[in-house]
All heavy atoms as TSV, in Angstrom:
chain	resi	resn	atom	element	x	y	z
A	1	MET	N	N	120.875	138.076	67.926
A	1	MET	CA	C	119.708	137.400	67.429
A	1	MET	C	C	119.426	136.203	68.328
A	1	MET	O	O	120.328	135.655	68.946
A	1	MET	CB	C	119.927	136.936	66.001
A	1	MET	CG	C	120.209	138.054	65.025
A	1	MET	SD	S	120.453	137.408	63.376
A	1	MET	CE	C	118.803	137.529	62.780
A	2	ARG	N	N	118.186	135.810	68.369
A	2	ARG	CA	C	117.780	134.685	69.218
A	2	ARG	C	C	116.934	133.701	68.417
A	2	ARG	O	O	116.077	134.098	67.644
A	2	ARG	CB	C	116.960	135.189	70.405
A	2	ARG	CG	C	117.766	136.051	71.350
A	2	ARG	CD	C	116.954	136.487	72.512
A	2	ARG	NE	N	117.241	135.572	73.611
A	2	ARG	CZ	C	116.936	135.808	74.869
A	2	ARG	NH1	N	116.316	136.906	75.210
A	2	ARG	NH2	N	117.234	134.939	75.801
A	3	ASP	N	N	117.199	132.413	68.642
A	3	ASP	CA	C	116.430	131.326	68.028
A	3	ASP	C	C	116.005	130.360	69.117
A	3	ASP	O	O	116.809	129.987	69.978
A	3	ASP	CB	C	117.272	130.543	67.025
A	3	ASP	CG	C	117.436	131.250	65.700
A	3	ASP	OD1	O	116.593	132.086	65.366
A	3	ASP	OD2	O	118.414	130.942	65.004
A	4	LEU	N	N	114.759	129.935	69.070
A	4	LEU	CA	C	114.257	128.928	69.999
A	4	LEU	C	C	114.749	127.564	69.536
A	4	LEU	O	O	114.521	127.162	68.399
A	4	LEU	CB	C	112.727	128.954	70.035
A	4	LEU	CG	C	112.054	127.896	70.884
A	4	LEU	CD1	C	112.379	128.120	72.353
A	4	LEU	CD2	C	110.556	127.930	70.668
A	5	LEU	N	N	115.443	126.847	70.417
A	5	LEU	CA	C	115.933	125.508	70.081
A	5	LEU	C	C	114.984	124.420	70.549
A	5	LEU	O	O	114.667	123.503	69.803
A	5	LEU	CB	C	117.311	125.270	70.701
A	5	LEU	CG	C	118.461	126.090	70.146
A	5	LEU	CD1	C	119.752	125.740	70.876
A	5	LEU	CD2	C	118.633	125.843	68.665
A	6	LYS	N	N	114.549	124.507	71.794
A	6	LYS	CA	C	113.716	123.445	72.364
A	6	LYS	C	C	112.827	124.021	73.444
A	6	LYS	O	O	113.237	124.899	74.192
A	6	LYS	CB	C	114.639	122.369	72.964
A	6	LYS	CG	C	113.969	121.182	73.535
A	6	LYS	CD	C	113.541	120.217	72.480
A	6	LYS	CE	C	113.013	118.960	73.145
A	6	LYS	NZ	N	112.412	118.068	72.220
A	7	GLU	N	N	111.614	123.519	73.513
A	7	GLU	CA	C	110.663	123.928	74.546
A	7	GLU	C	C	110.295	122.713	75.382
A	7	GLU	O	O	109.971	121.660	74.850
A	7	GLU	CB	C	109.421	124.523	73.889
A	7	GLU	CG	C	108.494	125.191	74.845
A	7	GLU	CD	C	107.408	125.996	74.142
A	7	GLU	OE1	O	107.511	126.206	72.933
A	7	GLU	OE2	O	106.467	126.378	74.838
A	8	PHE	N	N	110.380	122.856	76.698
A	8	PHE	CA	C	110.100	121.769	77.626
A	8	PHE	C	C	108.822	122.074	78.397
A	8	PHE	O	O	108.218	123.129	78.242
A	8	PHE	CB	C	111.267	121.595	78.609
A	8	PHE	CG	C	112.549	121.193	77.947
A	8	PHE	CD1	C	113.502	122.141	77.633
A	8	PHE	CD2	C	112.801	119.873	77.626
A	8	PHE	CE1	C	114.686	121.781	77.024
A	8	PHE	CE2	C	113.981	119.503	77.021
A	8	PHE	CZ	C	114.929	120.462	76.712
A	9	ASP	N	N	108.423	121.133	79.272
A	9	ASP	CA	C	107.249	121.328	80.123
A	9	ASP	C	C	107.463	122.513	81.054
A	9	ASP	O	O	108.591	122.923	81.319
A	9	ASP	CB	C	106.992	120.081	80.969
A	9	ASP	CG	C	106.554	118.897	80.133
A	9	ASP	OD1	O	106.031	119.114	79.034
A	9	ASP	OD2	O	106.739	117.764	80.596
A	10	ASN	N	N	106.359	123.022	81.583
A	10	ASN	CA	C	106.362	124.100	82.571
A	10	ASN	C	C	107.050	125.366	82.079
A	10	ASN	O	O	107.703	126.068	82.835
A	10	ASN	CB	C	106.989	123.634	83.889
A	10	ASN	CG	C	106.196	122.530	84.505
A	10	ASN	OD1	O	104.974	122.581	84.522
A	10	ASN	ND2	N	106.863	121.509	84.983
A	11	ASN	N	N	106.906	125.647	80.788
A	11	ASN	CA	C	107.370	126.893	80.193
A	11	ASN	C	C	108.882	127.095	80.349
A	11	ASN	O	O	109.342	128.201	80.614
A	11	ASN	CB	C	106.599	128.075	80.775
A	11	ASN	CG	C	106.531	129.232	79.810
A	11	ASN	OD1	O	106.971	129.119	78.675
A	11	ASN	ND2	N	105.986	130.333	80.264
A	12	VAL	N	N	109.645	126.019	80.209
A	12	VAL	CA	C	111.106	126.088	80.201
A	12	VAL	C	C	111.552	125.967	78.748
A	12	VAL	O	O	111.132	125.065	78.034
A	12	VAL	CB	C	111.725	124.952	81.050
A	12	VAL	CG1	C	113.235	124.965	80.952
A	12	VAL	CG2	C	111.282	125.073	82.488
A	13	LYS	N	N	112.405	126.899	78.314
A	13	LYS	CA	C	112.862	126.926	76.917
A	13	LYS	C	C	114.365	127.098	76.870
A	13	LYS	O	O	114.958	127.708	77.755
A	13	LYS	CB	C	112.224	128.090	76.170
A	13	LYS	CG	C	110.722	128.024	76.117
A	13	LYS	CD	C	110.150	129.275	75.510
A	13	LYS	CE	C	108.638	129.271	75.654
A	13	LYS	NZ	N	108.054	130.535	75.285
A	14	VAL	N	N	114.975	126.554	75.796
A	14	VAL	CA	C	116.387	126.788	75.527
A	14	VAL	C	C	116.466	127.617	74.255
A	14	VAL	O	O	115.899	127.252	73.224
A	14	VAL	CB	C	117.172	125.470	75.359
A	14	VAL	CG1	C	118.619	125.760	74.995
A	14	VAL	CG2	C	117.113	124.649	76.621
A	15	ILE	N	N	117.160	128.741	74.354
A	15	ILE	CA	C	117.261	129.685	73.247
A	15	ILE	C	C	118.724	129.871	72.885
A	15	ILE	O	O	119.576	130.023	73.764
A	15	ILE	CB	C	116.643	131.043	73.646
A	15	ILE	CG1	C	115.167	130.843	73.939
A	15	ILE	CG2	C	116.863	132.087	72.570
A	15	ILE	CD1	C	114.484	132.043	74.528
A	16	ARG	N	N	119.016	129.850	71.598
A	16	ARG	CA	C	120.380	130.122	71.117
A	16	ARG	C	C	120.471	131.604	70.812
A	16	ARG	O	O	119.688	132.143	70.034
A	16	ARG	CB	C	120.665	129.306	69.874
A	16	ARG	CG	C	122.024	129.571	69.286
A	16	ARG	CD	C	122.248	128.690	68.067
A	16	ARG	NE	N	123.348	129.202	67.306
A	16	ARG	CZ	C	123.283	129.581	66.039
A	16	ARG	NH1	N	122.157	129.480	65.379
A	16	ARG	NH2	N	124.346	130.037	65.430
A	17	GLU	N	N	121.437	132.253	71.423
A	17	GLU	CA	C	121.637	133.686	71.220
A	17	GLU	C	C	123.029	133.883	70.633
A	17	GLU	O	O	124.006	133.364	71.156
A	17	GLU	CB	C	121.522	134.397	72.559
A	17	GLU	CG	C	121.568	135.889	72.482
A	17	GLU	CD	C	121.355	136.506	73.844
A	17	GLU	OE1	O	120.182	136.681	74.223
A	17	GLU	OE2	O	122.352	136.788	74.518
A	18	TRP	N	N	123.116	134.608	69.518
A	18	TRP	CA	C	124.420	134.832	68.925
A	18	TRP	C	C	124.507	136.236	68.359
A	18	TRP	O	O	123.513	136.885	68.068
A	18	TRP	CB	C	124.715	133.796	67.849
A	18	TRP	CG	C	124.062	134.056	66.544
A	18	TRP	CD1	C	124.599	134.674	65.457
A	18	TRP	CD2	C	122.728	133.716	66.159
A	18	TRP	NE1	N	123.696	134.734	64.440
A	18	TRP	CE2	C	122.539	134.154	64.835
A	18	TRP	CE3	C	121.679	133.084	66.812
A	18	TRP	CZ2	C	121.339	133.971	64.162
A	18	TRP	CZ3	C	120.486	132.915	66.135
A	18	TRP	CH2	C	120.334	133.351	64.827
A	19	TYR	N	N	125.751	136.681	68.255
A	19	TYR	CA	C	126.037	137.990	67.678
A	19	TYR	C	C	127.461	137.971	67.157
A	19	TYR	O	O	128.259	137.114	67.515
A	19	TYR	CB	C	125.854	139.106	68.707
A	19	TYR	CG	C	126.715	138.979	69.928
A	19	TYR	CD1	C	127.962	139.577	69.991
A	19	TYR	CD2	C	126.286	138.216	71.019
A	19	TYR	CE1	C	128.761	139.433	71.113
A	19	TYR	CE2	C	127.089	138.079	72.129
A	19	TYR	CZ	C	128.320	138.695	72.183
A	19	TYR	OH	O	129.103	138.547	73.282
A	20	SER	N	N	127.805	138.904	66.304
A	20	SER	CA	C	129.160	139.021	65.771
A	20	SER	C	C	129.793	140.290	66.308
A	20	SER	O	O	129.163	141.342	66.318
A	20	SER	CB	C	129.142	139.070	64.243
A	20	SER	OG	O	128.664	137.860	63.722
A	21	ASP	N	N	131.037	140.158	66.737
A	21	ASP	CA	C	131.738	141.347	67.198
A	21	ASP	C	C	132.459	142.003	66.012
A	21	ASP	O	O	132.285	141.605	64.865
A	21	ASP	CB	C	132.685	141.025	68.344
A	21	ASP	CG	C	133.702	139.954	67.982
A	21	ASP	OD1	O	133.747	139.547	66.821
A	21	ASP	OD2	O	134.450	139.539	68.883
A	22	ASP	N	N	133.266	142.982	66.271
A	22	ASP	CA	C	133.934	143.725	65.201
A	22	ASP	C	C	134.919	142.893	64.403
A	22	ASP	O	O	135.205	143.200	63.251
A	22	ASP	CB	C	134.655	144.945	65.778
A	22	ASP	CG	C	133.684	145.982	66.314
A	22	ASP	OD1	O	132.529	145.992	65.843
A	22	ASP	OD2	O	134.078	146.764	67.198
A	23	SER	N	N	135.461	141.849	64.986
A	23	SER	CA	C	136.413	141.001	64.274
A	23	SER	C	C	135.718	140.036	63.313
A	23	SER	O	O	136.379	139.374	62.536
A	23	SER	CB	C	137.256	140.206	65.269
A	23	SER	OG	O	136.467	139.268	65.947
A	24	GLY	N	N	134.409	139.939	63.380
A	24	GLY	CA	C	133.658	139.049	62.507
A	24	GLY	C	C	133.460	137.663	63.085
A	24	GLY	O	O	132.813	136.817	62.482
A	25	LYS	N	N	134.029	137.417	64.249
A	25	LYS	CA	C	133.896	136.113	64.897
A	25	LYS	C	C	132.543	136.025	65.598
A	25	LYS	O	O	132.216	136.866	66.424
A	25	LYS	CB	C	135.015	135.949	65.917
A	25	LYS	CG	C	134.979	134.643	66.664
A	25	LYS	CD	C	136.097	134.582	67.685
A	25	LYS	CE	C	135.909	133.373	68.570
A	25	LYS	NZ	N	136.862	133.363	69.665
A	26	PRO	N	N	131.733	135.027	65.255
A	26	PRO	CA	C	130.427	134.909	65.919
A	26	PRO	C	C	130.565	134.396	67.349
A	26	PRO	O	O	131.339	133.480	67.615
A	26	PRO	CB	C	129.676	133.917	65.046
A	26	PRO	CG	C	130.735	133.106	64.392
A	26	PRO	CD	C	131.922	134.009	64.227
A	27	ASN	N	N	129.863	135.010	68.251
A	27	ASN	CA	C	129.806	134.576	69.643
A	27	ASN	C	C	128.413	134.046	69.900
A	27	ASN	O	O	127.431	134.685	69.539
A	27	ASN	CB	C	130.090	135.734	70.598
A	27	ASN	CG	C	131.492	136.250	70.465
A	27	ASN	OD1	O	132.407	135.492	70.225
A	27	ASN	ND2	N	131.674	137.545	70.614
A	28	GLU	N	N	128.329	132.869	70.518
A	28	GLU	CA	C	127.013	132.319	70.810
A	28	GLU	C	C	126.958	131.797	72.233
A	28	GLU	O	O	127.968	131.407	72.811
A	28	GLU	CB	C	126.623	131.227	69.823
A	28	GLU	CG	C	127.396	129.956	69.914
A	28	GLU	CD	C	126.921	128.917	68.927
A	28	GLU	OE1	O	126.049	129.202	68.097
A	28	GLU	OE2	O	127.439	127.794	69.001
A	29	LYS	N	N	125.754	131.832	72.785
A	29	LYS	CA	C	125.496	131.255	74.095
A	29	LYS	C	C	124.090	130.692	74.074
A	29	LYS	O	O	123.278	131.039	73.219
A	29	LYS	CB	C	125.685	132.272	75.213
A	29	LYS	CG	C	124.758	133.453	75.161
A	29	LYS	CD	C	125.068	134.424	76.282
A	29	LYS	CE	C	124.180	135.641	76.193
A	29	LYS	NZ	N	124.442	136.590	77.267
A	30	PHE	N	N	123.829	129.800	75.006
A	30	PHE	CA	C	122.548	129.120	75.080
A	30	PHE	C	C	121.887	129.528	76.383
A	30	PHE	O	O	122.426	129.302	77.456
A	30	PHE	CB	C	122.757	127.613	74.975
A	30	PHE	CG	C	123.418	127.227	73.686
A	30	PHE	CD1	C	124.791	127.102	73.599
A	30	PHE	CD2	C	122.664	127.048	72.553
A	30	PHE	CE1	C	125.409	126.785	72.409
A	30	PHE	CE2	C	123.267	126.721	71.347
A	30	PHE	CZ	C	124.639	126.594	71.271
A	31	VAL	N	N	120.724	130.149	76.282
A	31	VAL	CA	C	120.037	130.741	77.419
A	31	VAL	C	C	118.832	129.875	77.784
A	31	VAL	O	O	118.042	129.493	76.918
A	31	VAL	CB	C	119.567	132.172	77.089
A	31	VAL	CG1	C	118.856	132.799	78.265
A	31	VAL	CG2	C	120.741	133.030	76.645
A	32	ILE	N	N	118.695	129.579	79.079
A	32	ILE	CA	C	117.517	128.872	79.581
A	32	ILE	C	C	116.555	129.932	80.108
A	32	ILE	O	O	116.952	130.792	80.900
A	32	ILE	CB	C	117.893	127.900	80.704
A	32	ILE	CG1	C	118.849	126.836	80.180
A	32	ILE	CG2	C	116.645	127.250	81.287
A	32	ILE	CD1	C	119.392	125.931	81.254
A	33	THR	N	N	115.315	129.873	79.655
A	33	THR	CA	C	114.299	130.793	80.159
A	33	THR	C	C	113.229	129.996	80.894
A	33	THR	O	O	112.916	128.864	80.530
A	33	THR	CB	C	113.636	131.607	79.031
A	33	THR	OG1	O	112.957	130.729	78.144
A	33	THR	CG2	C	114.665	132.411	78.261
A	34	HIS	N	N	112.694	130.591	81.936
A	34	HIS	CA	C	111.617	129.979	82.713
A	34	HIS	C	C	110.545	131.036	82.880
A	34	HIS	O	O	110.806	132.083	83.465
A	34	HIS	CB	C	112.157	129.496	84.062
A	34	HIS	CG	C	111.170	128.731	84.859
A	34	HIS	ND1	N	110.693	129.169	86.052
A	34	HIS	CD2	C	110.564	127.539	84.618
A	34	HIS	CE1	C	109.844	128.293	86.531
A	34	HIS	NE2	N	109.747	127.292	85.675
A	35	HIS	N	N	109.358	130.776	82.360
A	35	HIS	CA	C	108.256	131.735	82.336
A	35	HIS	C	C	108.690	133.047	81.684
A	35	HIS	O	O	108.448	134.138	82.206
A	35	HIS	CB	C	107.710	131.990	83.746
A	35	HIS	CG	C	107.058	130.779	84.332
A	35	HIS	ND1	N	105.881	130.252	83.846
A	35	HIS	CD2	C	107.440	129.976	85.349
A	35	HIS	CE1	C	105.557	129.191	84.539
A	35	HIS	NE2	N	106.486	128.996	85.458
A	36	ASP	N	N	109.388	132.936	80.540
A	36	ASP	CA	C	109.825	134.060	79.700
A	36	ASP	C	C	110.796	135.011	80.389
A	36	ASP	O	O	110.937	136.158	79.983
A	36	ASP	CB	C	108.624	134.825	79.160
A	36	ASP	CG	C	107.755	133.952	78.276
A	36	ASP	OD1	O	108.322	133.091	77.576
A	36	ASP	OD2	O	106.524	134.126	78.282
A	37	LYS	N	N	111.483	134.557	81.411
A	37	LYS	CA	C	112.547	135.332	82.057
A	37	LYS	C	C	113.834	134.526	81.954
A	37	LYS	O	O	113.825	133.318	82.178
A	37	LYS	CB	C	112.224	135.610	83.517
A	37	LYS	CG	C	111.021	136.500	83.693
A	37	LYS	CD	C	110.759	136.767	85.150
A	37	LYS	CE	C	109.499	137.619	85.280
A	37	LYS	NZ	N	109.086	137.764	86.669
A	38	ASP	N	N	114.935	135.191	81.613
A	38	ASP	CA	C	116.211	134.501	81.504
A	38	ASP	C	C	116.595	133.911	82.846
A	38	ASP	O	O	116.587	134.596	83.860
A	38	ASP	CB	C	117.305	135.455	81.029
A	38	ASP	CG	C	117.141	135.836	79.556
A	38	ASP	OD1	O	116.234	135.300	78.907
A	38	ASP	OD2	O	117.940	136.658	79.087
A	39	PHE	N	N	116.915	132.617	82.836
A	39	PHE	CA	C	117.274	131.910	84.065
A	39	PHE	C	C	118.792	131.793	84.190
A	39	PHE	O	O	119.369	132.188	85.178
A	39	PHE	CB	C	116.616	130.529	84.076
A	39	PHE	CG	C	116.854	129.743	85.318
A	39	PHE	CD1	C	116.237	130.084	86.498
A	39	PHE	CD2	C	117.713	128.654	85.307
A	39	PHE	CE1	C	116.458	129.357	87.657
A	39	PHE	CE2	C	117.947	127.918	86.450
A	39	PHE	CZ	C	117.320	128.269	87.622
A	40	LYS	N	N	119.441	131.235	83.158
A	40	LYS	CA	C	120.886	131.074	83.170
A	40	LYS	C	C	121.355	130.851	81.746
A	40	LYS	O	O	120.605	130.356	80.910
A	40	LYS	CB	C	121.285	129.894	84.052
A	40	LYS	CG	C	122.754	129.832	84.322
A	40	LYS	CD	C	123.058	128.975	85.515
A	40	LYS	CE	C	124.563	129.072	85.757
A	40	LYS	NZ	N	124.975	128.362	86.925
A	41	SER	N	N	122.618	131.212	81.472
A	41	SER	CA	C	123.160	130.986	80.129
A	41	SER	C	C	124.410	130.114	80.220
A	41	SER	O	O	125.126	130.132	81.220
A	41	SER	CB	C	123.486	132.312	79.453
A	41	SER	OG	O	124.501	132.990	80.144
A	42	TYR	N	N	124.636	129.358	79.153
A	42	TYR	CA	C	125.770	128.443	79.065
A	42	TYR	C	C	126.430	128.608	77.702
A	42	TYR	O	O	125.783	128.975	76.732
A	42	TYR	CB	C	125.316	126.982	79.203
A	42	TYR	CG	C	124.760	126.647	80.555
A	42	TYR	CD1	C	123.402	126.731	80.817
A	42	TYR	CD2	C	125.589	126.229	81.578
A	42	TYR	CE1	C	122.889	126.420	82.058
A	42	TYR	CE2	C	125.079	125.906	82.829
A	42	TYR	CZ	C	123.737	126.006	83.054
A	42	TYR	OH	O	123.227	125.691	84.289
A	43	LYS	N	N	127.711	128.280	77.624
A	43	LYS	CA	C	128.419	128.296	76.349
A	43	LYS	C	C	128.221	126.985	75.595
A	43	LYS	O	O	128.391	126.940	74.391
A	43	LYS	CB	C	129.902	128.559	76.561
A	43	LYS	CG	C	130.166	129.968	77.038
A	43	LYS	CD	C	131.593	130.341	76.839
A	43	LYS	CE	C	131.793	131.758	77.299
A	43	LYS	NZ	N	132.047	132.666	76.250
A	44	SER	N	N	127.851	125.933	76.304
A	44	SER	CA	C	127.663	124.614	75.705
A	44	SER	C	C	126.171	124.299	75.567
A	44	SER	O	O	125.413	124.436	76.532
A	44	SER	CB	C	128.329	123.559	76.589
A	44	SER	OG	O	127.920	122.272	76.221
A	45	MET	N	N	125.770	123.859	74.378
A	45	MET	CA	C	124.375	123.504	74.157
A	45	MET	C	C	124.008	122.268	74.986
A	45	MET	O	O	122.914	122.182	75.526
A	45	MET	CB	C	124.103	123.232	72.679
A	45	MET	CG	C	122.663	122.885	72.397
A	45	MET	SD	S	122.220	122.739	70.672
A	45	MET	CE	C	123.280	121.464	70.102
A	46	GLN	N	N	124.920	121.324	75.103
A	46	GLN	CA	C	124.646	120.102	75.860
A	46	GLN	C	C	124.369	120.408	77.329
A	46	GLN	O	O	123.413	119.887	77.906
A	46	GLN	CB	C	125.810	119.134	75.734
A	46	GLN	CG	C	125.570	117.817	76.421
A	46	GLN	CD	C	126.734	116.856	76.245
A	46	GLN	OE1	O	127.762	117.213	75.696
A	46	GLN	NE2	N	126.557	115.642	76.722
A	47	LYS	N	N	125.169	121.261	77.942
A	47	LYS	CA	C	124.955	121.623	79.343
A	47	LYS	C	C	123.625	122.341	79.521
A	47	LYS	O	O	122.910	122.128	80.498
A	47	LYS	CB	C	126.087	122.505	79.849
A	47	LYS	CG	C	127.352	121.768	80.128
A	47	LYS	CD	C	128.389	122.694	80.717
A	47	LYS	CE	C	129.684	121.958	80.968
A	47	LYS	NZ	N	130.706	122.845	81.542
A	48	ALA	N	N	123.288	123.216	78.579
A	48	ALA	CA	C	122.026	123.952	78.667
A	48	ALA	C	C	120.830	123.008	78.561
A	48	ALA	O	O	119.856	123.155	79.302
A	48	ALA	CB	C	121.961	125.015	77.576
A	49	MET	N	N	120.896	122.038	77.665
A	49	MET	CA	C	119.794	121.091	77.503
A	49	MET	C	C	119.614	120.225	78.753
A	49	MET	O	O	118.493	120.017	79.209
A	49	MET	CB	C	120.024	120.196	76.284
A	49	MET	CG	C	119.916	120.904	74.981
A	49	MET	SD	S	118.236	121.413	74.633
A	49	MET	CE	C	118.442	122.105	73.017
A	50	VAL	N	N	120.713	119.740	79.314
A	50	VAL	CA	C	120.631	118.904	80.511
A	50	VAL	C	C	120.046	119.702	81.669
A	50	VAL	O	O	119.179	119.227	82.408
A	50	VAL	CB	C	122.023	118.335	80.869
A	50	VAL	CG1	C	122.025	117.707	82.241
A	50	VAL	CG2	C	122.464	117.328	79.826
A	51	ARG	N	N	120.491	120.934	81.833
A	51	ARG	CA	C	119.990	121.786	82.922
A	51	ARG	C	C	118.521	122.134	82.712
A	51	ARG	O	O	117.746	122.185	83.666
A	51	ARG	CB	C	120.832	123.055	83.011
A	51	ARG	CG	C	120.415	123.977	84.098
A	51	ARG	CD	C	120.656	123.362	85.472
A	51	ARG	NE	N	120.333	124.336	86.493
A	51	ARG	CZ	C	119.427	124.154	87.440
A	51	ARG	NH1	N	118.804	123.011	87.542
A	51	ARG	NH2	N	119.165	125.086	88.316
A	52	ALA	N	N	118.105	122.355	81.469
A	52	ALA	CA	C	116.706	122.675	81.180
A	52	ALA	C	C	115.798	121.484	81.481
A	52	ALA	O	O	114.700	121.659	82.031
A	52	ALA	CB	C	116.559	123.107	79.727
A	53	ILE	N	N	116.238	120.284	81.153
A	53	ILE	CA	C	115.454	119.085	81.463
A	53	ILE	C	C	115.293	118.950	82.977
A	53	ILE	O	O	114.210	118.667	83.481
A	53	ILE	CB	C	116.114	117.827	80.858
A	53	ILE	CG1	C	116.008	117.857	79.343
A	53	ILE	CG2	C	115.481	116.563	81.405
A	53	ILE	CD1	C	116.844	116.820	78.642
A	54	SER	N	N	116.383	119.164	83.686
A	54	SER	CA	C	116.342	119.087	85.147
A	54	SER	C	C	115.400	120.135	85.730
A	54	SER	O	O	114.604	119.848	86.621
A	54	SER	CB	C	117.752	119.279	85.699
A	54	SER	OG	O	117.731	119.356	87.080
A	55	LEU	N	N	115.483	121.339	85.224
A	55	LEU	CA	C	114.629	122.429	85.703
A	55	LEU	C	C	113.160	122.149	85.416
A	55	LEU	O	O	112.294	122.368	86.271
A	55	LEU	CB	C	115.059	123.744	85.047
A	55	LEU	CG	C	114.341	125.000	85.468
A	55	LEU	CD1	C	114.611	125.299	86.927
A	55	LEU	CD2	C	114.799	126.156	84.603
A	56	ALA	N	N	112.860	121.638	84.224
A	56	ALA	CA	C	111.472	121.341	83.863
A	56	ALA	C	C	110.899	120.234	84.743
A	56	ALA	O	O	109.747	120.305	85.169
A	56	ALA	CB	C	111.382	120.941	82.396
A	57	SER	N	N	111.695	119.213	85.046
A	57	SER	CA	C	111.180	118.124	85.874
A	57	SER	C	C	111.026	118.558	87.328
A	57	SER	O	O	110.127	118.103	88.015
A	57	SER	CB	C	112.076	116.891	85.770
A	57	SER	OG	O	113.318	117.124	86.366
A	58	ARG	N	N	111.910	119.437	87.816
A	58	ARG	CA	C	111.766	119.949	89.184
A	58	ARG	C	C	110.470	120.737	89.313
A	58	ARG	O	O	109.738	120.583	90.287
A	58	ARG	CB	C	112.930	120.875	89.554
A	58	ARG	CG	C	114.155	120.180	89.998
A	58	ARG	CD	C	115.203	121.182	90.440
A	58	ARG	NE	N	114.839	121.915	91.642
A	58	ARG	CZ	C	115.094	121.508	92.877
A	58	ARG	NH1	N	115.685	120.371	93.066
A	58	ARG	NH2	N	114.754	122.247	93.914
A	59	ALA	N	N	110.198	121.590	88.356
A	59	ALA	CA	C	108.976	122.394	88.396
A	59	ALA	C	C	107.743	121.503	88.287
A	59	ALA	O	O	106.712	121.760	88.925
A	59	ALA	CB	C	108.987	123.431	87.279
A	60	LYS	N	N	107.856	120.421	87.527
A	60	LYS	CA	C	106.729	119.512	87.345
A	60	LYS	C	C	106.395	118.763	88.633
A	60	LYS	O	O	105.248	118.497	88.930
A	60	LYS	CB	C	107.087	118.511	86.236
A	60	LYS	CG	C	105.932	117.683	85.754
A	60	LYS	CD	C	106.383	116.841	84.581
A	60	LYS	CE	C	105.223	116.245	83.872
A	60	LYS	NZ	N	105.627	115.470	82.713
A	61	ARG	N	N	107.443	118.444	89.433
A	61	ARG	CA	C	107.232	117.725	90.690
A	61	ARG	C	C	106.805	118.638	91.826
A	61	ARG	O	O	106.528	118.177	92.922
A	61	ARG	CB	C	108.514	116.986	91.079
A	61	ARG	CG	C	108.837	115.861	90.142
A	61	ARG	CD	C	110.015	115.071	90.646
A	61	ARG	NE	N	111.133	115.956	90.907
A	61	ARG	CZ	C	112.357	115.783	90.461
A	61	ARG	NH1	N	112.625	114.732	89.725
A	61	ARG	NH2	N	113.325	116.623	90.738
A	62	GLY	N	N	106.795	119.941	91.586
A	62	GLY	CA	C	106.314	120.872	92.596
A	62	GLY	C	C	107.381	121.523	93.445
A	62	GLY	O	O	107.070	122.215	94.403
A	63	TYR	N	N	108.645	121.303	93.125
A	63	TYR	CA	C	109.719	121.945	93.858
A	63	TYR	C	C	109.836	123.403	93.460
A	63	TYR	O	O	109.549	123.777	92.337
A	63	TYR	CB	C	111.066	121.262	93.595
A	63	TYR	CG	C	111.164	119.888	94.180
A	63	TYR	CD1	C	111.098	118.758	93.370
A	63	TYR	CD2	C	111.341	119.702	95.540
A	63	TYR	CE1	C	111.196	117.492	93.898
A	63	TYR	CE2	C	111.440	118.446	96.084
A	63	TYR	CZ	C	111.365	117.346	95.245
A	63	TYR	OH	O	111.461	116.089	95.779
A	64	LYS	N	N	110.292	124.217	94.389
A	64	LYS	CA	C	110.513	125.623	94.076
A	64	LYS	C	C	111.715	125.753	93.162
A	64	LYS	O	O	112.752	125.160	93.412
A	64	LYS	CB	C	110.755	126.404	95.372
A	64	LYS	CG	C	110.844	127.885	95.155
A	64	LYS	CD	C	110.984	128.607	96.473
A	64	LYS	CE	C	111.058	130.105	96.215
A	64	LYS	NZ	N	111.220	130.825	97.448
A	65	VAL	N	N	111.574	126.544	92.122
A	65	VAL	CA	C	112.656	126.689	91.128
A	65	VAL	C	C	113.388	127.976	91.369
A	65	VAL	O	O	112.924	128.969	91.716
A	65	VAL	CB	C	112.079	126.657	89.712
A	65	VAL	CG1	C	113.167	126.878	88.703
A	65	VAL	CG2	C	111.402	125.337	89.484
């Protein structure tokens, strides 16, 4: 399942993706998307948010992402 956590400028989003395996333990990761394509995933929400902010500001300044 996927939930949108935060949306930044230039169509950068952080999405929480989680699922349960056979043992019942939930596994989650935080995916950064740019223009609706998966860019990178992280196990830590904090790292994903920091990277998404950086990515959004780079795109805003005109750098190639």
